[in-house]
C-alpha positions in Angstrom: 3.0 -10.3 -161.4 5.9 -8.2 -160.2 9.0 -9.7 -158.5 8.4 -8.1 -155.2 5.0 -9.7 -154.6 6.3 -13.1 -155.5 9.0 -12.8 -152.9 6.6 -11.7 -150.2 4.3 -14.7 -151.0 7.2 -17.1 -150.6 8.1 -15.6 -147.3 4.6 -16.0 -146.0 4.5 -19.6 -147.1 7.8 -20.4 -145.3 6.4 -18.9 -142.1 3.3 -21.0 -142.3 5.4 -24.2 -142.7 7.6 -23.2 -139.8 4.6 -22.7 -137.5 3.0 -26.0 -138.7 6.3 -27.8 -138.0 6.6 -26.3 -134.5 3.0 -27.2 -133.7 3.4 -30.8 -134.9 6.6 -31.2 -132.9 5.0 -30.0 -129.7 2.0 -32.3 -130.2 4.2 -35.3 -130.9 6.2 -34.6 -127.7 3.0 -34.4 -125.5 1.6 -37.6 -127.0 4.9 -39.4 -126.2 4.9 -38.1 -122.7 1.3 -39.3 -122.0 2.1 -42.8 -123.3 5.1 -43.0 -121.1 3.2 -42.0 -117.9 0.4 -44.6 -118.7 3.0 -47.4 -118.8 4.6 -46.3 -115.5 1.2 -46.2 -113.7 0.0 -49.6 -114.9 3.0 -51.5 -113.5 2.8 -52.8 -109.9 5.4 -51.2 -107.6 8.5 -53.1 -106.9 9.3 -53.8 -103.2 12.9 -53.3 -102.6 14.6 -56.1 -100.6 16.1 -54.8 -97.4 19.5 -55.8 -96.6 19.9 -57.7 -93.3 18.5 -60.7 -91.4 15.1 -62.2 -92.1 12.1 -60.8 -90.2 11.9 -63.9 -87.9 13.8 -67.1 -87.2 12.7 -70.5 -85.7 15.2 -72.4 -83.6 14.6 -76.0 -82.4 16.4 -77.4 -79.3 16.6 -80.9 -77.9 17.1 -79.6 -74.4 15.6 -76.3 -73.0 18.0 -73.4 -73.4 19.8 -72.2 -70.3 18.1 -69.3 -68.4 20.3 -66.3 -68.6 20.3 -64.1 -65.5 19.5 -60.5 -66.2 22.1 -58.1 -65.0 20.9 -56.1 -62.0 19.9 -52.6 -62.7 22.3 -50.0 -61.5 21.3 -48.4 -58.2 19.9 -44.9 -58.4 21.9 -42.2 -57.1 25.6 -41.9 -56.6 28.2 -41.4 -53.9 29.2 -43.7 -51.1 26.7 -46.2 -49.7 24.7 -45.2 -46.6 26.2 -46.0 -43.3 24.3 -48.7 -41.2 21.9 -47.2 -38.7 22.7 -47.3 -35.0 20.3 -47.4 -32.1 21.4 -45.1 -29.3 20.1 -46.2 -25.9 20.1 -43.6 -23.2 22.2 -44.3 -20.2 20.5 -45.7 -17.2 19.5 -43.1 -14.6 21.8 -43.1 -11.6 20.2 -43.0 -8.2 20.4 -39.7 -6.4 23.2 -39.7 -4.0 23.4 -37.2 -1.2 26.0 -34.6 -1.9 29.0 -34.9 0.4 29.8 -31.7 2.1 33.4 -31.0 3.1 34.1 -31.0 6.8 34.6 -27.5 8.2 38.1 -26.5 9.0 37.0 -25.1 12.4 34.4 -26.6 14.7 31.2 -24.6 15.1 31.1 -22.5 18.3 28.9 -23.7 21.1 25.5 -21.8 21.4 25.2 -19.3 24.1 23.0 -20.3 27.0 19.4 -19.0 26.8 18.4 -16.8 29.7 15.3 -18.0 31.5 15.4 -21.7 30.4 16.4 -24.2 33.0 19.1 -26.8 32.1 16.8 -29.6 33.2 13.0 -30.0 32.8 10.9 -28.6 35.6 8.8 -31.1 37.6 5.7 -29.1 36.9 5.2 -26.9 33.7 4.4 -23.2 34.1 3.1 -20.4 31.8 5.9 -18.2 30.5 9.6 -18.1 31.0 11.2 -18.4 34.4 12.9 -15.3 35.7 16.3 -14.9 37.2 16.3 -15.7 40.9 17.6 -18.0 43.6 15.6 -21.0 42.3 17.0 -23.9 40.4 15.3 -23.0 37.1 12.0 -24.6 37.9 10.2 -21.3 38.1 9.7 -21.6 41.8 11.6 -19.4 44.1 11.8 -15.9 45.6 12.6 -14.2 42.3 10.6 -11.3 40.9 10.2 -12.6 37.4 6.9 -13.7 35.7 7.6 -17.3 36.5 7.4 -16.8 40.2 4.9 -15.4 42.6 1.2 -15.0 42.0 -0.8 -13.2 39.2 -4.4 -12.3 39.0 -6.8 -12.9 36.1 -6.2 -10.9 32.9 -8.7 -10.0 30.1 -7.5 -11.4 26.7 -10.4 -10.3 24.5 -14.1 -9.3 24.8 -17.2 -9.3 22.6 -17.2 -7.0 19.6 -19.9 -4.3 19.0 -21.5 -6.5 16.2 -21.8 -9.4 18.6 -23.4 -7.2 21.3 -25.9 -5.7 18.9 -26.8 -9.1 17.6 -27.9 -10.1 21.1 -29.7 -6.9 22.0 -33.3 -7.8 23.1 -35.8 -7.2 20.3 -38.4 -5.7 22.6 -35.9 -3.1 23.8 -34.0 -2.1 20.6 -34.3 1.6 21.4 -33.5 1.2 25.1 -30.1 1.2 26.8 -29.4 -1.7 29.2 -26.5 -2.9 31.3 -25.8 -6.3 32.8 -23.2 -7.4 35.3 -22.2 -11.1 35.4 -20.2 -13.2 37.9 -18.4 -16.1 36.2 -15.7 -18.6 36.8 -12.5 -18.8 34.6 -11.6 -22.1 33.1 -8.1 -23.2 32.2 -8.8 -22.8 28.5 -9.6 -19.1 29.1 -13.4 -19.4 28.7 -16.1 -18.4 31.2 -18.5 -20.8 32.9 -21.2 -20.9 35.6 -22.2 -17.2 34.9 -25.0 -15.6 36.8 -26.7 -12.2 36.6 -25.6 -9.9 39.5 -27.3 -6.7 38.3 -29.7 -5.9 35.4 -30.9 -2.5 34.3 -33.7 -2.1 33.4 -35.3 -5.2 34.7 -37.8 -7.3 32.8 -36.7 -6.4 29.2 -34.5 -9.4 28.6 -31.1 -7.8 29.2 -30.1 -10.5 31.7 -30.5 -13.3 29.2 -28.7 -11.3 26.5 -25.8 -10.7 28.9 -25.5 -14.5 29.5 -25.3 -15.1 25.7 -22.6 -12.5 25.3 -20.5 -14.0 28.0 -19.4 -16.8 25.6 -17.3 -14.2 23.8 -15.1 -13.3 26.8 -11.6 -14.8 27.1 -9.5 -14.5 30.4 -6.1 -15.6 31.3 -6.5 -17.7 34.5 -4.7 -16.4 37.6 -1.4 -18.2 38.6 0.1 -19.0 42.0 3.9 -19.8 42.0 3.7 -20.2 38.2 0.8 -22.6 38.2 -2.6 -21.6 36.7 -5.6 -21.7 39.0 -9.0 -22.9 37.8 -12.3 -21.6 39.1 -11.3 -18.0 39.8 -14.4 -15.8 40.0 -14.5 -12.7 37.9 -17.2 -10.0 37.3 -17.8 -8.6 33.9 -20.2 -5.9 32.6 -22.0 -5.7 29.2 -23.5 -2.4 27.9 -26.3 -2.7 25.3 -26.6 0.6 23.4 -25.3 4.0 24.2 -25.5 5.0 27.9 -27.6 8.2 28.5 -25.8 11.4 29.4 -25.9 12.5 33.1 
């Protein structure tokens, strides 16, 4: 056999032994590791002892222990304490006092005398103011004012057209009628004791209608020396409708 082939065979043999040795070493290391892990897992775990006091302690006393007061909890909030509340009562109402007016520096002037008013009451009252004359202010004298002498009756107010139409006789609505009445004047200016003096046309009810309308007349009674007279006769006329043209 040549020398070269012998050397190549030796080299191959050394490589095989090396590979076998490496494989055997790896297998031995894995087996040793498995054995060590099995021993560690089979042992119970050790509980470490904690440093410090025991978990609980029992104390026995012959007398009960004193009760310790707990410190009061701090008040919430900060700053100065709140001021005590005060109750404000309203003042009592004072009674209304009349306001004092200062006295005038100058006295008020005397009022001027009123013309037509007597300085003393008249013995008998009259209608209207007394005029200037030679009398003593009582309304009786020779003066020419309205408070002296005599006056006749004066019409104050008469019936309205609506009041006359309301009393027009129904049976003569389209007819014209006239009534003249003679009445007495009372002191309260009303008419009384009226009677029909003339009625045109006759027999259609215009006389009774005129007596009804007489209640709407008001007259001022006549006066004599400033005194009203009662019972003065007066004649009034009432027209029903529009008078015909002549």
